[in-house]
C-alpha positions in Angstrom: 15.2 0.7 -11.2 15.8 -2.8 -9.1 12.4 -4.6 -11.3 11.3 -2.4 -14.6 9.0 -4.4 -14.8 7.0 -3.9 -11.9 5.9 0.0 -13.0 3.9 0.6 -16.3 3.1 3.4 -17.6 0.0 4.8 -19.2 0.6 4.1 -22.7 2.1 1.2 -22.6 -0.8 -0.2 -20.0 -3.5 1.6 -23.1 -1.1 -0.7 -25.3 -2.3 -4.1 -23.6 -5.7 -4.2 -23.4 -7.1 -7.2 -24.1 -4.2 -9.6 -24.2 -5.8 -12.6 -22.6 -3.1 -12.8 -19.3 -3.7 -9.4 -17.9 -5.1 -8.5 -15.5 -6.5 -5.4 -13.9 -7.8 -4.2 -10.7 -8.8 -1.2 -9.2 -7.9 -0.9 -5.5 -9.5 2.0 -4.1 -10.8 2.2 -0.6 -11.9 5.7 0.6 -11.4 6.4 4.8 -14.8 8.5 5.9 -15.8 9.6 9.0 -17.0 7.7 11.3 -20.5 7.9 12.5 -21.1 10.0 15.7 -20.0 8.5 19.1 -18.4 5.9 17.5 -14.9 4.9 18.9 -13.5 4.0 15.7 -10.5 6.4 13.9 -12.5 6.2 10.5 -15.0 4.2 7.9 -12.9 2.2 5.2 -15.8 2.2 2.4 -15.2 0.5 -0.8 -14.7 2.1 -4.3 -16.7 0.4 -5.8 -19.3 3.4 -7.2 -16.7 5.2 -8.5 -15.2 1.4 -10.4 -18.8 1.8 -11.5 -18.6 5.3 -12.2 -15.6 4.5 -14.4 -12.8 2.6 -14.8 -9.7 1.0 -17.5 -11.6 -1.6 -20.1 -11.7 -4.9 -18.8 -10.8 -4.7 -15.3 -12.3 -5.8 -11.9 -12.7 -4.6 -8.5 -11.0 -5.5 -5.3 -12.0 -4.7 -2.0 -9.1 -4.3 0.5 -10.9 -4.4 3.8 -13.6 -5.8 2.6 -12.1 -9.2 1.1 -8.1 -8.8 1.5 -8.3 -7.7 5.2 -8.0 -10.4 7.8 -11.8 -10.4 10.0 -11.3 -11.4 13.1 -9.5 -7.6 14.1 -10.7 -4.3 14.9 -8.2 -3.2 13.1 -8.4 -2.4 9.8 -6.4 -3.6 6.9 -4.8 -6.4 8.9 -2.7 -9.3 6.8 -5.0 -12.0 6.9 -3.7 -15.8 6.7 -2.0 -16.5 3.1 -4.4 -19.7 2.5 -7.7 -17.1 3.2 -5.7 -14.3 0.5 -4.7 -17.4 -2.1 -8.9 -18.5 -2.2 -9.6 -14.5 -3.1 -7.0 -13.8 -5.7 -8.2 -16.9 -7.1 -11.8 -16.4 -7.3 -11.1 -12.8 -9.5 -9.2 -14.5 -11.5 -5.7 -13.6 -11.0 -3.7 -17.3 -11.2 -0.4 -18.6 -11.2 0.2 -17.5 -15.0 -1.0 -13.8 -15.6 0.7 -10.4 -15.4 -1.2 -8.2 -13.5 -1.3 -3.9 -13.1 -2.8 -2.3 -9.9 -4.1 0.9 -9.5 -6.0 3.6 -7.2 -7.9 7.0 -7.7 -6.2 9.8 -5.4 -3.0 7.9 -4.6 -1.3 5.0 -5.8 -1.0 4.1 -2.2 -3.9 1.6 -2.2 -2.3 -0.4 -5.6 0.8 -0.5 -3.6 -0.6 -2.0 -0.3 -1.2 -4.8 -2.7 1.7 -5.1 -4.9 3.2 -5.5 -1.2 0.6 -8.0 -0.4 0.9 -10.5 -3.3 5.1 -9.9 -3.2 5.3 -11.5 0.5 2.6 -14.3 -1.4 5.7 -14.8 -3.7 3.4 -13.5 -6.7 6.1 -11.1 -9.2 3.9 -10.7 -11.9 2.3 -7.5 -10.3 3.2 -3.8 -11.7 1.3 -0.7 -10.2 0.3 2.3 -12.7 2.6 5.3 -12.1 -0.5 8.0 -11.2 -3.5 5.5 -11.6 -6.3 6.2 -12.8 -5.9 10.1 -12.0 -3.3 10.2 -15.3 -5.1 7.7 -17.3 -8.1 9.9 -16.9 -5.9 13.5 -18.0 -4.9 11.8 -21.3 -8.5 11.1 -22.2 -6.9 7.3 -22.4 -10.5 4.9 -22.5 -12.9 4.5 -20.1 -15.9 2.1 -19.2 -18.5 2.2 -16.7 -20.1 -0.6 -15.2 -20.4 -3.2 -12.7 -17.2 -5.1 -12.6 -17.3 -8.2 -15.7 -14.8 -10.4 -13.5 -12.1 -12.7 -14.7 -12.7 -16.6 -14.6 -11.9 -17.7 -11.5 -8.2 -19.3 -11.4 -5.9 -21.0 -9.3 -3.4 -18.9 -6.7 -0.4 -20.6 -5.5 0.9 -18.7 -2.6 4.0 -19.4 -1.6 4.6 -17.1 1.9 7.9 -15.6 2.4 9.2 -14.3 5.3 9.4 -10.5 6.4 7.3 -8.5 4.8 5.1 -8.3 8.1 5.9 -7.0 11.3 4.1 -6.8 14.9 4.5 -3.8 17.5 6.6 -6.2 19.7 9.2 -6.2 16.7 9.2 -2.6 16.6 9.4 -2.5 19.7 12.6 -4.5 19.8 14.1 -2.3 17.5 13.8 1.1 19.0 17.1 2.1 19.1 18.9 -0.2 17.7 21.9 1.5 14.9 20.9 -1.9 12.4 17.2 -0.5 12.2 15.8 2.5 10.8 12.6 3.5 11.5 10.3 5.1 8.9 7.0 7.3 9.4 5.5 8.2 6.1 2.5 9.9 7.6 2.6 14.0 7.3 5.5 15.6 8.7 2.6 17.5 10.8 1.5 13.7 11.9 4.7 12.9 13.0 5.9 15.6 15.0 2.7 15.5 17.2 1.5 18.6 16.0 -2.0 17.9 15.2 -4.7 15.5 16.5 -4.8 12.1 15.4 -7.7 9.9 14.4 -5.7 6.7 15.4 -5.1 8.1 19.4 -2.5 9.7 21.1 -0.8 12.2 18.4 2.6 11.8 17.8 5.5 9.5 16.5 7.4 5.3 17.0 10.2 6.9 19.5 13.3 7.7 16.9 11.6 7.3 13.8 12.4 9.3 11.0 9.9 11.0 8.1 9.8 10.6 4.3 6.2 11.1 4.0 4.5 9.1 1.3 3.1 11.4 -0.4 6.0 13.4 -1.0 6.8 10.9 -2.8 4.5 11.7 -5.7 4.4 14.3 -7.8 1.9 16.4 -8.9 0.1 14.2 -11.5 0.3 11.6 -9.1 3.6 9.6 -11.1 5.7 8.4 -8.3 8.9 11.2 -7.9 12.5 10.1 -10.4 14.9 7.5 -8.5 17.1 10.0 -8.1 14.7 12.3 -6.1 13.3 9.2 -3.7 17.3 8.3 -3.1 18.1 11.5 -1.7 14.9 11.7 0.3 16.2 8.3 1.8 19.5 9.2 2.9 18.2 12.1 4.1 17.2 10.4 7.1 19.4 7.8 7.0 18.4 5.0 5.9 20.5 3.0 4.5 21.1 -0.2 2.3 22.6 -2.1 5.4 20.3 -0.9 8.3 16.8 -2.9 8.4 13.4 -0.8 7.5 10.8 -0.6 9.4 7.5 1.8 8.1 5.0 2.7 9.1 1.7 5.4 8.9 -1.4 5.2 10.1 -3.0 1.8 8.8 -0.1 -0.4 7.3 -1.6 1.5 3.6 0.9 5.1 2.8 4.1 2.8 4.1 3.9 0.9 1.3 4.7 3.4 -0.9 7.9 4.2 0.3 8.5 0.5 0.4 8.0 0.4 -3.3 10.7 2.6 -4.2 12.8 1.8 -1.3 12.7 -1.6 -3.2 13.2 -0.4 -6.2 16.4 1.9 -5.4 18.0 -1.7 -4.4 17.0 -1.4 -0.2 16.8 -5.4 0.4 15.8 -5.7 4.2 12.5 -3.8 4.3 9.3 -4.6 6.4 6.0 -3.4 7.4 4.7 -2.7 10.8 0.8 -3.8 9.8 -0.8 -2.5 12.8 1.2 0.9 12.5 -0.6 4.0 14.5 -3.8 2.6 14.9 -2.4 -0.3 17.1 0.4 1.8 18.6 -0.9 5.3 19.1 -4.0 3.0 20.7 -1.7 0.2 23.9 -0.5 3.0 26.1 2.0 0.9 27.2 3.8 1.9 24.1 6.1 4.7 23.9 4.9 7.5 21.8 7.9 10.6 21.1 6.4 14.1 19.8 8.0 17.5 19.2 
């Protein structure tokens, strides 16, 4: 992999617990059904309750929607201003000289979303825990319960990098371009428009290919091998000379695809942050189904 330090195994992390410059964060969010009559696709519920039941010793909790998303839009999980993020990360003790481990429960996508955000801010010392808390618990590694003790506040210096996030206008302009490939990380039934979508109109962005994030993780929640991932991407015409725009429902699961593409050496990568939460609800934007 391009950056072996961006993925950490459970055994190695267990051996590093307690190191003074290490910061560990549970990034879990749950998507719960909206209340009756609501036009929202889901309720973004922070995973603080499961964190307090059990977490990796010393870990803190990050509330993606509550603290690390743009509050000025109804769309969920949208990237906020760099200054807002820098303040939030610093409040949780993430500083310029720290090494960071990110994990989540059930799927790695919440951890890879924070990894992508940190990279967009110029921070390259973050790793995703392979298999997340699921693998950690399966191996009977140490756990603690209760509220987060947190870390001492720190100074996080944001050095934003362009190109990590894009909007609907850029995606629309890329439709049909041989230099671009648009990748849908949702499951094939939603990509094909065969099932109703909680985001609005069923279907996909026209011309997009499908590499579902769920197929990039094995039964133990670990990422599949680089060779397996490379084969999946290549089968969909995703090559290193093309600009990749990844999307999903809310800009979360697509970061699993982007994490692996980065690790495989792909350079032209961007996330359509609004994803189907925006696209499917805008009747001026085209939708394709099978």
